[in-house]
N, C-alpha and C positions, 0 to 999 in steps of 0.2 A: 505494500499499499502504500503509495506518495505519499509525502509530507504537505502538500493541498489536500489530498482525500481524508489526512491527519485533524487538519485544523479547523477545514470547513465546517464541520458538524458542531464543533466547539462553537464558533460565530453565531451559527443559526441557533444554540440552544440559549447564548449571552444574551441576542436581540430581542427573540422570544422570550425571557425570565423579563428583562427591562419592560416589555408592553405587558404583562399580565401584570406586572407591578404598577403599573400606571393604572389602569384599568380597574383595577381592583379598586384602587383608591378613590377613582374617580365615580365606582360605585356608591361605595361608601356615602361620597356628597352628595349624589345624587338622592340617595334616598332622603338625607339629613333636607333638600334645596326642596323634595315633593313634599314635607309640610310648611314650607313659605308661603305667604299670602301675600295678595297681591303689593300692597304697599314695601313690604322684606323685599320682595323682588324688584321693585321700582326703584324703591333707594338706594341698591346694592347697583343697577343700570346705568344711575345718574354716577352715583362717585366713580366710578369706572370710565362714562365717557368727559367728565370733567379732569379726573388723572390726568389721560389722553390728551385733551384739550392744554391744559397747562401743560404737556412736556413735547407739544405737537412739535416743536421748531427742535428740540434735541433729538428725537429719533426720527428727525428728517434728514438730518445733518448726519446721524449715524449711518441713515440708509446708502445714503449717495458713498460715504467715505468707504462702506463696505461693496458695495455693488458696482462702483464706480460708472453707475446708471443714475439715468435723468437730472434735475433740475430741484436743488432743496428746498427754493420758494415755493414750489409746485406739489412735493412733496407735504411740504409743510400744510398745505389750500387741500390736499387730500388727506391727513390725519384730522385739520377741522371737519372736515367732510363729513370721516368718518365718524368723529365725535357728535359733532353740531346735528347735521342734517338726518341721519341714520335713528339717533334719537328724538328728535323730532318728532320723524314719520312713525317711529314704533312708541312714543312714551304712553299717551294714550290706550296703548290696548290692552284692552284685557285676556288676559292669559292666563288665568287660574282659575280655577272651577268652575261654577257656571258662567259664560256668559253670552246665550243668551236663550231667554224663557219665553216665548210666545204662545201666548195661555187660550189665542183664538185657534190655534192650530195644536195645541196641546207639544206640542217640540221644543225638545229642552237640548243647547248644545254644549258641551264640560270641554276644559282643558287640561289635556293631559301631555306631562312632557315626549317624547317620544325614546330620549334615553344619555345612553354618551356619543357622542357627537366626535368624529375622525375629522379635523380642521386640516386639510393640505394650503397650502399658502407658496404664493408665486415667487420667483426673486424681480419681478418689474412693480410691483406696489406690496412690496412687505408687510411695512407699520401697520397703514390703513388697513389691509387687508386681517392683520391680526385684531384690532379692534372693532371693526365690522363683524367678522366671526361669532368672536365675545360675544356681543352684545343681543345676536338676535337667538342668540343662544342660553345666555341667562335672562332673556328677557320672557323666554318659553321653561323657565327654570332648569336646561339641559346643562350636563358638564360637557367641557371641550378637552381633549386633547388633541396638540398639535402636533404635525409634522413640517417643520421649516424647512421652506428651500436651503440648501448648502449654504449656500453664495450669500447668504440673507442670514445665517443665524443670527450671528451675534447681537444683529438691530432686531431681530425679534425675539430674541428672547428677551434683552432690555423693555422693551416696551410690553410683556408677557408680565415679567417681573412688575411695571410700573400702576400694570389694571388689576392684578393681582392683588397686589397690596392692598388696594383701596378697595376692592372687592371684599377682601378677608376687614379691613375695616371697616366696614360699612353693614356685616355680618355672613356675608358670603364664605361656605367650607372651607375646608384647608386645602382643599384639592379640588375646588369646579374650575380650576383650569389649572391645566398641565402643558408638558412639554417633552417632546421628546429629548434630551443632552445631546447626544451624541448622535445628528442626521445621518442619513444612508438610506440607498433608495428602497434593502432589504428593511429595516423599522418602518419606513414609509408603511412599505407595504404590508407588513406583519400588524399593523397598528389599523390600516384600512379593513385587512381581515378578518381581524380578529372577534371572535364570536361573541364578546363583551362592549361592541361597538355597535350601536342603535343603526349611524346613518353615517353618511359622508360625506365632507362638503367639500369636492375637491376645486383648488383654482390651481391653472398652470399648464403643461403645456398637453399637447393633444395625445401624449404616450400615457402621462398621468390622469386624465381625465377620464380616458378607458378603460385603465386598471382600475379607477374609482367604480364605474358602472360593471365593471368583472367580478365585483367582491358578491355579487346576489343575495347586496341587502341594498334598501334603500338609497341612491346616490344623489346629491344635487351636483352637475360637474356640469360645467360651460366649454365651449368648442371655438376655435380662433376665428377671429375677423378679418374680410377682405374687404370694406364696405365703401362702395363708390357713394361718390359726392356728381349729381347731377346742377350744374348751375346752366339755366334752361333762362330763354332769350329775354322775359320779363322780369329776373330776376335783379332786385337793386344789389348790384355790382361791389359796391362799397360792400356793405353789410356782407355776401357773400366768402369775399376773398377775406375781411377781417377775420373772419369765423373759422375757417380754414385753414388763416395762419393761426389764430388762437389753439386751434384744434391739436394742429399737427406739432407745434413749440408748448405745450402745456405738456409739463414731464417727459418733452421730448419725441412724444410720439408712443409710446408706453401702454396708455389705455387702447384695449384693444376692441373700443368703440371708435377710432379715429379714422376721420377718411385716411384712407390708398390710395385713393383715385380720384381725379377731379373727369368728369365729361362735361365736354362747355357745345354748348351751341355756337354751329361756325358764325353766326350773325354776333355776337359780341366776343368772340374767340380772341380776338386781338387786345379789346379794351381788358380781358376778364386778366392776358397774358402782360398787359403794362399795368395793373394794378398789383397783380403779383411782384412786377419789378419792381415797384413803388415799396414793396417790404423788405426789399433785401431779400428776395428769394431768387435761385439763382437757377438759368435754363441751362443743363447742359446741352452741350453742342452732344450732335449724333452721334460722334466718333468717341465720346468718354463717355456713354450708357454700356457699353461691353466691360470700362476697366471699373464702372461702378457694379455692373451686377459681379462682376468676379467677388469684390469685395468685399461685397454687402451678404449674399446664396452661396448657401451650401449646395454644390452640384449633386449630394448621393441622396439627402434626404428631401432638398426642396426649400428649407427655410430660412430664415435669418440666420446667420453664423452669431456665433454667442458675443461676442466682442460687440458688436453692430446694434442691438435692443439698447435704447435708451440713453443712444451719445446725440453730440449735436451736429446739427448740417454739416459745421465745419472741420469737427473730424473724422468724419465719413468721408469727406473728402480729401482728406489726407490721406486716408487709408488706402483711396484709390489713386492716388498721386492724381487728387483732380485740385488745383491751383484757386481756393475761393478766399474772399475776403474774410474775415473774423467772425463779424457780425452778418452771416448770410443765416438768417431762418430756417429756410428750406430747398431744399433741393430737388427740383421740377424736370423729370424727365419726357420730354413729350415722344409718345410710341402711340402706334397702331391697331396692336396686337395685343390677345388675349391667353395664356397658355404655357406650357412650360420651354417654348420654345422663349419666351417674354418673361422672362426670371423679375422683371422690376413691374410688371404686373402683379404679382405677390402681396400676401400680408408682409407690412414694412417695422413694424415694432418702431420705427425713427421719425425726423424728422426731413422724411424722404417723400416725393408725392408722386404718380405717375398721371400725366393729363392724355386726354384722348378730346379730337373735334366730331362733332357730330353735327347731323345735317339735320337738323328735326328732331322730333319728339317719339317716333320710330323706331331710330336708331341709336337717341340714345338710351332708350329703354333696353332694346337688345342689348346694347354695351356694358348696361348695368348690371345685366342678368347673368351673362356671360363673367364678369369679375365675382360675381356672390358666385356664380356657380364653380369658379377656379379657386378656392380655401375659403365663403365666405358665407355661404349658408346657414341660414337661418341668424344670422346676428343683427348686423345695423346694414339700413342705408340712410342716404339724407338726399332732399330735395331742394331745393334755391327759387322762388318762385313766386308771381302776385296773380296768379294762375289757380283759383279754387276750383278748377273742374282736374284740372291736373294732380292734383294734390290728392285724392278721391282716385285719380286712375293709378295713379303710384303706389302708392300705399294695396290696390288691391293687387297689384303687378307681381310687388317687389315680392321676391321668395324671404322676408327676411322678418323677424320679431318685432326689432327695432325700426320704425319711419319715421326720419326726423326731419322737422319741416323749416326752413331758416332761421337755423343755430348750429351753433359747431358740434362734430356731430363727439368728440370725445366726454367733453362736460354734460352735453344733450342727454349722450347714454347714458351715464349713470344717475339718472335721472333728478327732478324738482328741480334743479338750480336756472333753467332754461322752459322748463317745461311740467305738467304736473303728474307723469310719471310716477313713481313708487324709486326713490333713493336707494339704492343698491351699488355695491363693489364686485359683484357673481351678477354677471349678465347671461342670463338662458338661448339656447337658440333652436331649440324645440325639435322636432325630429328633421330639420329641416343639414340643423349639424348632429344627428344623430346623439340631441341631448331630450334628457325626460321633462325637462319645463322650458319655456317659452317666453318666459316673462324674469326683468330683475327679481332676484331671489327673495318670496319672503315665505309665509304659509299658505300660498295660494293650491291649489289643488295640482295635479298635473294634466292640465290642456295645454295645446298651444295657443296663445292668444296673442291676437296681432295690437299690436298699440300703432297707432298712429298720432303722433304728437306733433300741436301745431307750436312753433314756438310763441312763448307766453312774454306779455312786459308785463315786470311786476305792478298790481295795483300799487299803485301813487298815493303817498297820504300829505298832509297838510296838517301838522298838530301844534298849537298852540295854548297858552294860558288861557282858559274861558274868558276872562276878563284882563286887559292891557291898559291902564288909566295913566297918563301923561299932562304935560303942560307944569306950570312951575307951582307949586303948594296944595300939588293930587295926592300930598299924603292926607289933605283931610279928611277922604274916602276911608280913615280908619274909625272918623270919628261915629260913623252913620254903616258902616259892615254891621250884617247881621250875623249873629254867634260867637260875638270874641265875649269870651266870661274872663279866662288864664291864659295869658298871652307869655308868651316865652320867644325872648327877644337874642340874637345869636348875634355878634359881634365880633374885632377886635377892638383890643384896648383903647387903639385912638379914637375911635366911634363915643368911647362916655369920658375918653379925658379932653376931648376939643371940644363935648356939646352934642354932637347930634344924635348921638341916641334921646338926650334928653328933648330933643324936636318931635320923637316920636312917642315917645314917653305923654308928652302934652297932646294928641289929639289921643290918645286913650284915654285922658285920665278927662276929656270932655264927653264921652260918652255919659248919656245916662243913668247902665248899669255898673255899680263897682268893678272893675277889671282886675282882678288881682295878675300880676306882673313878675317877672321874671327872667333877670338878665343871666344871658351867658357869655363874657369879653374875652376868652382867653384864645379866641381861633387866631394862628398864626402866617403868615404869609402864603405857605406851602403847609395847607393842614391835612393832617397825618390821619391815621384810623386811631392813635393813641388817642390826639383832641377830640375825635369826635364819640369815642365811648366815653370821657367826659363827661362832655355836654347831653347823650344819652342817657346817665346815671342821672343828671341832675332833672332832667326831661323826667323819665321815670319815678321820682321824688315829688315834682310839682305837678303832674300830669295837667299838659295844656292844652287845652281846644286849638289853636293857633299857635301857627308858627313864624313869626317875624325875622327873615334873612334880612340885616344891614351890613352896606360894607361892598367892597368890592370882588371880583370874584372867590375869593378864597370863603371869605364868610357865608355868601351864600350858595357854592359847592358843597362847604361842611353839615350847614343848616338843611341841607338836603338829604347828605345823608345821615345824619342825626335823627331827621323827619321818618325817613326808611325804618331805621334801625331801631325807632321808638314807640315806633308802632306795630313792626315783626322783628322781637328780639334774636330771633332763631334765622334773620340775612345771615347769608355768607360773603362777607368780602372775597373769602376765595372765588365763588362761584359769582358774584357779583364782577368782578374785575375782571374775570376770561372774554377773549377777544370773541367775537363773532363776525357773520357775511353777512348775515341778515339779521337786523332786528325782531323780527316774528317769531325768528324759530333758534333762537339762540338756547345752546345747551342749560343752562340755569335761570329758570323763570322767576324774575323778581317780584315779589309782591306787592299790588298794588295797597296805596295807603287810602285811609277811608275816614278815620277817627278825626284825626287835627287837619285844617286848613293849611298849605304852607303860603307867604307870603313873601318874595321877591322888592326890595328896594336898593337900585345900587347905588351907589355913591363915586365911581368909578365909573369911566363913558369905554369901553373894551371889552368888556366880558362875555356881554349878554346872557349872561346868565339865569336872569331875572324872567325868563322867556326860554331854555331851552331846557329839554334832557339830562345832561351833560353834570357830572361832579367829578371833578379832578380832586384825588385822594392820595396822599402820597402814602409807600409802607415804609413804616417806622424800619424794620430789619435790612431791608437793600435798597430806601430814600428814592427808590424807584416811583414814579409817579403815574400814575393808574386814571386815564380818562374814562370811569366810568357812566355809561348810558343804555337810558333805559327809559321807556315814556311810566314807568310809574316816581318817577324823582320829576315828571314836568309840575311846574308851580303852579296853584290856582289862580292865584292874584300874580299881575307884575304890578308896582307904582316906580314908572317915570318921574320924578320929580326933580327940576333941575336947579332945585336949588341945594341939593345935597354934592352937588358934582363943580358950584362957582366958586369952593375956594379949595380944590384939588392943587398937590404940588405942581408945579409945571412939570417936573421931570416925570415925576407919576403920570400925569395927563397924554407927554408926549409916548409912553412905552402903551398906552392902554387905548391911543387913540390911533396909532400903527396894529396892531392887535386887532381893534374892529374893522381896516380894510383889508386885513388876513382874514378873518372871517368872513369877510364878504367876497374876497377872491377863490376864494378857497369853496365857499357853497355855489358857486357861478361854475366855477370849471369840472365840478365834483362830478361823477358818472351815476347820482342821484339826483342831481341838480333839475327842477321843473319848470314849465311855466310863469308857475306860483312863485318859486320862491329864487328866482333867478330879477323877478321884479324888487321884492326886497333888497335884494344884492345892489343892483343898481343903484335903487336910490341911496342907499349905504354909502356907497363909495363915492356917490357923487357929492354928499355931505360931508364928507370925511375929507376927501382933498380937498374940498374948498375950506374948511372951519378949522381943520386941526390945528393950523399957523398959528392961527387969530386966539383959539380957542388956548394955543399954550403961553401965548401971551394974556389969557384975564380977560378977555372979551367975552360978558357973560348971554349974550344973543348965541355966537360963536361955538357955547360950551350948552345950550339949549343944546343945539342943530346936533352937537358931536355924542349929545345922550341920546339923539332920535337915531340918529345913523348907528350906536350901540347897540340897541333894541331890535331896530331893524334888522342889523346881521343877524342877530340872534336867531331872530324868526328867520329866515334865510338857513340858517345852519341847522337848526333845531329840527328841518325835515333834511337836507341835501346834504348836511352830513360836512364834514371836512377832509384834510390829507394829510400828504406827509410833514407839510411843513408844521401845523399841529406835532405828528408823531416827531419829528426829528427836536422840538422844542421841548418838550416834554421831557425829554432825555436830557437835553442839558441844562435846562434847570433845573431836574434831579441830583444830576451828577454836580456840575460847577456852580449851582446858588445863585442863577442869574435870575431876575426879573422875568416872568416872563414874556409880556412884553416886549423885552428888549432880546431874549431869545430868540421870539419870533420875528420882530424886524429884521435881525441879523441875518436871519436865513430867506427870509423871503425872496431877493433877488435872485439864489440861487435855484431853489424849486422852480422859478416860474420859468426860467431857461431851461433846467431839465427838462419840467413836463410841456416845452412846446416842440422838443425834441421828436423823432419819432423812435417811438416805443421798443426796448429790446423785449418785454414784454406784455402782453397787451391786456387792460383793465377788463373784470368779466362784470357786466350786466345787463341784464335782457334788455333796458331802455335805453341804452348806452350804446345804440346802433353798430359805429365806428368812430372811431379816433377822432377828437375835437379840438385837442385842447390848444393849441396853436391859435385857431379864428374866434374860439371862446376868449381868449385874454387881450386876442386883436377887436375885437366887438365892444369888450371894457373901454380900452382907448378909448376907440369910435366914440361911444356912449360917453367918455369923460374929456373929448374934444381934443384928445394929445396929436400930435403931428404923428404922419407915416404915409404911406402912398398901399404897403402890401402889408400883410398878414406879420411876418417879419419884424417888417420896421414899425408897428403900428404894437407889437410887443414888446421890442426895446424900447419905447417910448414909454411904454406905463412902467416897466424897472425904471428906467432914466427919472420920470417922475417922481416915487415911490422913493427914492435914492435920494433926490434930491431936499423929496418931504421932509425926511427922517434929519437931513443935514440941518435941514432950518431950523429942527428945534430940536440941535445938540446930540444927535445920536450918532455915534458912530457903529458902521455897520461889521465887525468884522470881531471873532474871540478873542483873536489877541489883544483889542485894542481895549480889554473889558477884562482884564487880568485873569484872561482864564493862561495857566502856566503850559507849556510845551509841553514838558515831561509830562504831568497829568493829563494831557490831551489823549500824545500819543500814547499813554499808557491803556486809554480807555476807550480810545475811537471803534476798534475794535464792535467791544461788546455794546458801544451806545448805535451803531448799525446796525445792529441783530436787536437790538432793543426795538428802537424803532420802528423795523417791516411788525414787529408783533406791534404795536402800541395799536391802540382799537380805530384809527383815525385814517392809519394804512390804506385800510378797504375801501375808500369811496374816493382813492386818489385818480385823476384820470389816466393811469397807464402804472400797472403794476410794478415796483419799481424790486430790482434785484438789489441784497444784500451790502454787495461791492458796488454798486451805485448810490447809497446812502451815506456808505463810506467817502466817497470820493465827493458828496457832497458835505460834508464835513469839511472834512481836508479843504477845502477851495473858500470857505467860511471863516475860517482857521484866519486866512491871513487877509480874508475877503477879498480874493483875487476875482476883477473883474467888478468891482465894486468900488473896494478904498485902495487896490493896488492894481497894477497891469499884466 
């Protein structure tokens, strides 16, 4: 007997013993979870979602570092999606006990767990898939054992450790989440085939999915995608190309639903090609296509070679010996064939696209069918058109389970961002692709369900305080306002020292009823959670029915969070501070206050906090400022009384006024701006540019106008939100103890110039159908009457007028000139760039920034490059 024959059985015994032990532990936990109530289950799941969300950037960086695939920022978004969108989708599902009791039909439905789940994860979407599969397993009281892809073992293990610890702390059994510690094909196979495993959730290559289905037990596995995208003659070309470039560059094209080929009507082909070239997409010469195919595809098995998936267009071109610019977004090969003789027509898992010219609908449909039949049956097909009848015809004729209309296929296919499909990271292909499911994985039964999903523009909103009072002496409203019996005043020490608080108290004492009053005057310039907790303790003892915040943004922000914690003592700062993509779908639900009313009275003209749902709170331990945002903190009443801003010191007037300009500018160019918010933004900008200098010099009428400008800017960004100007400034203020308005002003010119250039990464919001920041900045300049003929000239004119205005109020626009030490800056700039990306305000910026780009902005503003220096 050979040495190999002697050692091989021993290895099999070791693997089987390891799997036996994992399954045994999993069954113990499964038995315990069977006794859980819905509340217990949901508590565990929310803890998992929050833990993953809190670490979304860390595990994204680990995934890219380990797999050498994809883009950190995009993997961070995938991790957020897996935490936020998935949990939001299943949060309210009743999955325990009786879930339906129809008295009329006398039918009852009872939910029971299926058992131990084997979770197989891919190298392409490693960490986000771990979060997704854990959430859907625990939500249904199942336990899960993972078999991670060997090339993503470390990042997946770290993800599993993080969410396992959170789950256990929230009450989950010790071994509800487990994984194979020494990965191998044999170990994963043993797990999937173990008698103690009830079902298999498999995401991976065709071989792994086939193995899952061959286990003889229920399996949810998904097949490959080779999705075509038909750009029809009536399409919005800018939007269509924007969507495809966004999709192909999102995590370097590794989402299986991403477009692999563009089929374009001949009548618009040249315009489409021109638009792709505008986005730095490189069209290969015919002589270069064979070299690319040889570099990309494995001649024996047909699929992409291992090193290709998730690489950038530049890196792939380099492997093929093709010279392209480093900022090339997508490689495009024009071709006219489909099948084995045309490898470029295969699934690519990278920012590479094949492009076909079609003479009309019939030819285009035929080409799309050929592409689906060549490795993409059942997965995804997309169509860009304005022809409603064609949408129906395309949906009926395409053998694809996801038919996506006017949206980026990668993020459209996973669902719920651009449409109303179920959000998922496991996409079934039905019997077309030899899958048991035809939908985005949920608890649906096994049916082939074809879904035609039209692009959905998110329902927009405008949310403001029910009442906004303005004009000088409008504080007198406190004399007649209904329901004030116990008033709690939140302010800083200066409000008491200089008599501002006395003016408020005087109005309260004019009331017919005897009002009990308590004052908390300990708010510091950057209010901390510790200060908030002190205020809440005082509120708990006093029991106010009205909370009045008097001061700048710090006092009003602190008052908002005190209000929230007073009414809801169990509210979590950890949960509330978490970043979200959509405020309506956030992972942590902030409860609404209803006992006490909140009144904001500003004494500076800048923050707009009196009308916004923002509260910027600093973490005492890390000194990081968090812009906590939720409509639960929308003030009930705002009183803009200009008497309170008439004696503000000039320096504060300058900083806060420049902050108001930034609020209005960022709200105007935001991906979430609307016709409503833009009107407020423009009027605020007009008032601010016209009045800030005179306000700085003490003119009372100018100060009245600045008070209104500040509030209107707040009304705009309360619904449109902000961008990276604030993301960066929040982190600069926390790290270097800079006044917020100063940090904002230093950053403004650099962000305007950055946002106005062609994006490396496209912003993601359905209503923002194509990049337009340069035009938006130019429109602001036009409205304000600034000089310039082209959009570029007008944008620069806006920057110049801002810089001139800042200088006129004695503000120098560099970090260096404002006593930020170079050594301190150099030691923290990388972390500041990463934290700026994670800031809540980043999500509405008109282009998605890379961390490296944020770092460059920070470096440029240290010396004031292009602003204070040449």
